[in-house]
N, C-alpha and C positions, 0 to 999 in steps of 0.2 A: 316756966315763964308763962305769964298770961299773954293774951294777944296784943295788948298795948306795949308790953315790954319787947315783944318780938318785933312789932312794927317799928318801935323806936330803935332797936338795934339794927334793923335793916336800913332804916333811913340814915342812921350814923355811918354805916358801912358804905352806902351809896355816896354820901357826901364826902367821905374820906377818899374814895376811889376816883372821884371826879375833881377833887380840889375845891369844893364849894363849902362854905360854912354850913354846918348842919342846922343852925337856927333859920338860916335863909331858906334852905330846902323844906324844912317843916312848916315855916310860915306860908310859903307859896303853896304847899300842898293843902294846908288848912284853908286858905283863901280860895283855892280852886274848888275844893270840895264844897265850901259854903256857897260859892257862886253857882255851882252845879245843882245843889239841892234847893236853892232859894225859890225857884218857880214852883216846886212842889209844896214847899212850906207856905209860900204866899197863897197858893191855890187853896190849901186846907184852911188857912185863916179866912180867905175870902168866902168860903162856903158858909161861914156862921156870922159874918160881919157885913154890914151894908144894907142897901134897899132890898137886893135880891139875895135870898138865902138859898140853901142847898136844895130844898124840895118844892119851892114855889116858882121855880123858873128853870131854864136850861143851863143853870150855873155848873153843874157837875160835868157834863161832857164838854162844855166850853173851857173850863179850867184845865181839864186833861189835855185838850187840843193846844191850849196856850202853853202849858208846861212842856208839851212835846216839841213845840216850836222853839222854846228856850234850849231844850236839850239838843235838838237837832242843830241849832246854831252853835252851841258849844262844841259838839262833836265835829261839825264841819270846819269850824275855825281851828281846832286842834289839829285835824288832818292836814288842812292847808299850811299851818304853821310848820308841821313836820316836813312836808314837802319842800317848803322854802328852806328849812334848815338843812335838809339833805343836799340841796343845791349849793348852799353856802359852804357846807363842810367839804364837799368835793372841790370847790373852787379854791378854798383857803388851803387845803391840804396840798393841792398841786402847785399853788403859788409859793408855798413855803417849804417844799420838800428840799431838804439840804442836799447839796451835791455830794458832799462827803460826810458820812456819820462818824467817821474816825476822827478823834481829837488829834490836833497836830502835836507832834512831839519833836524836840531837838534831836532825839535818838533815831527818828525816821531817816532812812538812808537818802530819800530824795530830797527832803527838806534840809538835811545836814549838808548835802553836796551843794545845793543852791545857796545855802547861808554862807558856806566857805567861799564860794565864788564871789558872792556880793561883798563879803568881808575883805576879800583880797583886792577887789576892784574899786569898791565904793566906800568901804570903811565900816566900823562897828555900828554906827547909828543906822545906816541903811540896812544892815543885816537884822538889827533889831526891829526896825520898821516892817521889814518883810515877814519876820516871824509873827509880829503882831497882826498883820493883815491876814496871815493864814489862820490865826486863831479866831479872828472876827468872822471869817467865812463860815465856820462851823457853829459859832455862837450867835448867829444872827437870827434868833428866834425871839418871840415876844414883841416884835414891832407891831404897829398897827396893821390889821389885816391878816395876822397869822393865826394859824389854828391852835387852839388849846382846848383840852377837854373841859375845863372849867367854863370857858366862854361859850362853848357849844351847849353845855348844860344850862347855863344862865339864859341863852336864847330860847331853849326849849321850855324852861320854866316860865319865862315871860310870855311865850306863846300860849301855853296852857292857861295861865292866869288871865290873860286878856280875853281869851276865848270864853272862859266861864263867866267872866264879868259881862261880856257882850251878851251871852245867852240869858243871863238874868236881867240885864238891862233891856233886852228886847221883850221878854215876856212879862215881867213884873208890872210895868205901866198898863198893859192891856187887861190886867185883872182888876183894876180899880173900878169900883162902882161909882155912881154919880155922887152920893152923899156919904162922904167919910168924915 
């Protein structure tokens, strides 16, 4: 396999393990990479275009500094995004931790005894409602604010994408010469 096929297979595996569409993951990765390299490419173009060229001014060191500003903004934004996501992950995991991971069953001795008592005292509808409420306790995932791997992955992808766009947006306007 060539390196592109290997990367494609790894991205597909990562997308499958997190429950995210592979096309979304690849699109965000491509946009993040483009935003990360945009200051360097813009600086290279700026060296040959405009009033000031590469060797008749201080354009070369200035473009490197501006490109490093964009890269620093991208890295800083990504690190900040990861710290925010770690906090959200811990908060959502604690808030949605199920009390019982065991699925309720009518064959469970405790539930069976409780259902028999409710059936004897209140009737079959109440026993059925009790069993349904026990089922809902363990199936109460996916509500707003719950932790899912796909949601965490999408938050991280959004943070990386916004950070790279911010880095490009900070540095590219600074590279523009007066007469374009």
